[in-house]
Legacy VTK file of the C-alpha trace (Angstrom):
# vtk DataFile Version 3.0
C-alpha trace
ASCII
DATASET POLYDATA
POINTS 68 float
2.266 -29.252 18.708
-0.934 -27.316 18.575
-1.205 -23.963 16.841
-3.686 -21.612 18.484
-5.276 -18.493 17.135
-7.713 -16.740 19.416
-7.839 -18.480 22.754
-11.442 -17.844 23.721
-13.036 -20.840 25.358
-16.605 -22.012 25.020
-17.701 -23.088 28.478
-19.925 -26.093 29.263
-22.943 -23.784 29.731
-22.529 -22.535 26.142
-21.181 -19.082 26.999
-17.816 -17.803 25.809
-15.128 -16.825 28.283
-13.570 -13.383 27.931
-10.183 -13.987 26.312
-7.261 -13.637 28.698
-4.306 -11.323 28.143
-2.171 -13.648 26.016
1.005 -11.661 26.691
0.724 -12.475 30.394
0.419 -16.203 29.641
2.963 -16.808 26.903
6.472 -18.040 27.428
9.225 -18.417 24.861
11.292 -21.481 24.164
14.310 -21.560 21.897
14.876 -24.296 19.341
17.864 -24.082 16.996
18.235 -20.337 17.666
14.552 -19.658 16.960
12.378 -18.224 19.743
8.887 -19.689 19.729
6.049 -18.309 21.883
4.160 -21.061 23.719
1.545 -21.495 26.419
2.358 -23.750 29.360
0.885 -27.201 29.816
-0.520 -25.971 33.138
-2.451 -23.354 31.176
-3.735 -26.063 28.831
-4.789 -28.220 31.778
-6.674 -25.302 33.353
-8.319 -24.483 30.025
-9.560 -28.035 29.551
-10.999 -28.058 33.089
-12.911 -24.822 32.417
-14.287 -26.350 29.230
-15.430 -29.478 31.065
-12.867 -31.688 29.319
-11.783 -33.370 32.537
-10.274 -36.489 30.958
-7.894 -34.443 28.792
-7.009 -32.209 31.754
-6.248 -35.249 33.903
-4.028 -36.710 31.165
-1.978 -33.508 31.015
-1.755 -33.331 34.826
-0.626 -36.982 35.018
2.010 -36.404 32.333
3.356 -33.301 34.101
3.559 -35.152 37.425
5.387 -38.103 35.836
7.804 -35.825 33.974
8.746 -33.975 37.129
LINES 1 69
68 0 1 2 3 4 5 6 7 8 9 10 11 12 13 14 15 16 17 18 19 20 21 22 23 24 25 26 27 28 29 30 31 32 33 34 35 36 37 38 39 40 41 42 43 44 45 46 47 48 49 50 51 52 53 54 55 56 57 58 59 60 61 62 63 64 65 66 67
């Protein structure tokens, strides 16, 4: 699990991306009757690609493809 605060991303050129509307990205999962807001793994993959972290993005993509 990763806990995120602000989700601004520093891009490879050193600039900061305008933060997205978090409400449009979050989903909720329920564990033992507790609703927890989360961001999708697809979102995380896309974020890593924007940041130039291609290896991490590819690992997430591979895991999602294997998990179906």
